[in-house]
C-alpha positions, -999 to +999 in steps of 0.1 A: -126+095+167-128+097+205-099+110+225-079+083+244-096+094+277-131+092+261-123+058+248-110+046+281-140+060+300-164+043+275-146+010+279-147+013+317-184+021+316-190-009+294-173-032+318-192-017+348-225-022+330-217-058+321-205-066+356-237-051+370-256-078+351-234-105+366-218-112+332-182-115+320-167-085+304-144-091+274-126-063+257-121-072+220-095-051+202-083-050+167-046-056+162-047-034+131-053-004+153-028-010+180-009+021+170-038+043+180-033+063+212-067+051+226-056+015+230-032+019+259-058+040+277-086+014+272-063-013+285-051+008+315-087+017+325-101-018+323-071-040+332-083-046+367-120-050+359-123-068+325-124-106+326-104-110+294-088-091+265-090-105+229-067-093+201-076-101+166-064-093+131-080-100+098-065-101+065-079-072+045-083-094+014-108-115+033-129-085+041-136-076+005 
């Protein structure tokens, strides 16, 4: 598991790479993992550069 700073840096690098290709950058996050300390860092490091944030949650029963 990456540290919060590593996750934030990775997300920021992703957004930069996508923007360099003149594409929209969407950060897709799992609502099931909102309690992880990396999520605030990812949001903080991409809030000014990502085009959108998407939150999703799936029922575990459907994944089986």
